[in-house]
DRENFI-324829 format. One record per residue: x, z, y of N, C-alpha, C in turn. Coordinates in steps of 0.05 Angstrom, whole numbers, plus 5000, padded with zeros to 4 digits. Example, Ala and Ser with C-alpha at 12.3 -4.5 7.8 and 13.67 -1.06 7.14 Angstrom:
BEGIN
526451564886524651564910526451564934
525751424955527351434979525851575001
END
This chain:
BEGIN
238979408142240579338167240179538194
237379618200236879788216237580008215
237480168188237780418186240880488190
243080268188245480278192246080278222
244480138240245080138266243780438278
241780488265240680808276243280998270
244480948245246881198241248781128253
249480878262251980828285251480938312
248680958322247981078347248381378345
247081418322247081768316250181868322
251681718306254981788304255681848337
255381618348256081648377254681858391
252381908388251482158405252382398393
253082438366253782688351256482698362
258482488365260982508380261182588404
259082488418258682598451257782878452
256382928436255683258437257783468427
259283328408261683468395263683498420
264083298438265783318459264983538479
262183498483260983668504260983998500
260583998473259984288465262184418452
263784268440266084378428268584298444
269184118450271084018466271684158496
269384178509269784298535270384598537
268484758520269185018521271885138504
272384978487274785078469277184928480
276784738500279184618510280384448481
278684298468279384158447278483838450
280183718465279083428469278283248448
279283248426278983088396276783188385
274983378396272883508379270883298372
269883148387267982968390268282748368
270682648368272382448347271882568319
272982818317272882968292269983008280
268083078298265183158292264182858282
264582648296263082408291264382278263
267082348256268182268232266882398207
266482648212265582818192262382728187
260882648212258282568210257882308192
259582148201259581848184260581898160
262382048153263482088130261382198104
259582368114257182518105255582308095
254982058109253381858097254681678081
256981638083258881458065259081578036
258781848037259481988011256982017996
254782018010251881998005251381727992
251681598009251081277995253281247971
255681327964257181247944256081387920
254981637926253781837907251881657897
249781587908247381447904247581237888
249981077896250580817880251780867855
253281107859254081137825251581257807
250081417818247581477802245981247793
246081067811244280807803245980687777
248580637786249980497762249980627735
249980907735249581047710247081047694
244681027713242080967702241480677689
243380467697243180217690244580187663
246780357657247780297629246880457612
END
């Protein structure tokens, strides 16, 4: 549970940094949201892959 909270906070920070470093200079206001979605998507896919490998080793 604690790890999920850390990932959520990191997603917020990465989204903020994406807005600052991509959104401002490139005039791309939604850059932070896109970066945050890509960041959390990485963790979701990694967990799904890990669960799939665990299921294959059980069978």
